[in-house]
Phi, psi and omega in degrees: 000141180255132177297151176279354181289170181241018180288162184292323171253124185310129176311304186298316184303323180291309187299314185291337175299310177295312183296317174306335180272350187240011179090188189289333185288323181289312177305317177295316182301302187293327178291319182291318188293316186289332180278328186247347184051033184227157175291147176307153170289172181292315186292325182290323182293315187292321171306306182302323174295321178297309180296336171289322177298324183293326174299333185246021170064036173251000178211157181209155175093003178279137183286149179301131178284139179254106185231121177254160179300125189276163172247133181267124179230110185302138179276127184262115179239134173256113179263137179223122180283142184251310178187155172238126174218177176058044180283129176228138176071018175250119182045224183236040183290146180291144176284164178058030175262144176229128166261118184261132182268128177286170179289331187248295182216148170236124180256126173248121182229154180171168178292168178291140181089358185267002168113005179308308179298330183294323175295319178290324178295325178296313174298315178304328182284343181260334187247207187250144178206142168288352176274113189285348181288099187238017184285131177247115185284148166289173177264089184291338176278352181272183176283329188229150178241017172276144189251138180203166179187163175248114181248115165272136183204171183244147172239114184043039178098342183268133183281146176203167189232148171232125180259105182278129181251014182095337181233330180291139178264178182214116190298326182289313184284346175290343179273347179289153178242135188239122178241143175221188179299328178286336172295322183296316182293331181282323178290333187251347184293164182292331179271021190286131171271150178278125176250113183225133177239095183305147181303124169101348187291338179295339175304321177300318175289330178287327177284322174302315176303321173289328180291326179292319180304307183297324177295318180294324172297321178299317180298322183286330179288317178298317177309315180297319187275000185291115185294137176256083178279094181288333183269021181286330181292337182282346180283155176283130186294143175085353174292160183284340178284314183297322180298315183297310186291322179286345172239038178303135179203188183294346177267357180291138187248150181293322187301319175295324175290324180285330184289318186289329182272353179278146182227107184249183181299330182285320177288326169306317179298310186300316181300313178298324177295319181300314186295317177298312179301314180302309182303311189290331182289322181289321181300311184293320177303317183294316186291330176291320181295316183296321178291330180290309182298323183298315182300313185294325178295325179295316178297321179287325171292335174291321182288321174303317175300311185297327183283318182294316180299322176296322187285333179283339189271354177271133178242176180300317179302317183296327179286330178292325183288321177296313175304317182296309182302323176295313178301314178297317177297324183297315180296319178307000000 
């Protein structure tokens, strides 16, 4: 199937080639994005995530998805602004005012500072503009600084309403273009850059956004699956079992765990051999300690005997002589 884009490498061919190399979940994601040109719904995101988990063996039992290569036909929408009303908290705009847009041209006039730019800033925050300045100042003179407005518009002739809260976007109104004097300077200035976006390239942004959502869902799932092995400290450090449990990761296999948990006659013989070696080791250690203590006792008894012999040889005259010598030494 041939994409309807005119790019050198067909857009769908490129996206589908990527999807086929990543499994059913990516083909499902690409097909949904191309069909709707909108972000996936929460339920669709969950389906894509479940099949992604199955592709990395973290989920089982899902049937294979039957997804065919889509054809990209740009959705054509004719957006027409009807009115903007109920503006609250924007600059110092008067309350209960409505601006009705004509089918061809609408002229808004007034003195400087009367609020003409405030209405333009609301539309610029929702749509596209070459002017990067999109700050909308609150009405600091009013009772509230929360911002809101009601924008009535039609999509292919069907009336609809967007309730703007100061931060929420609208996929329909995002297609409108807003130009002001800054845009004229950017377009006609010497440093103007040519801005070109080939048809269909917005699909890359949509798919990229969905991949970020799936990455967040994966991080949440990983955080919930982190094992809390409270008995890990009870294992003998350095053993094969302790090393395996302490380093569990995506590459750990069930076969290795089964091998470490099995206990056959060969391992029984190895255990008995180690127990015998341990018993012998304990006997040798005890004998060495007994020999060391015996040597210390003999040495202490020898020192006691020498002290007792020296003590027996001292008389009163000896003590008096020592006292006299100490007195002479002190005088010197």
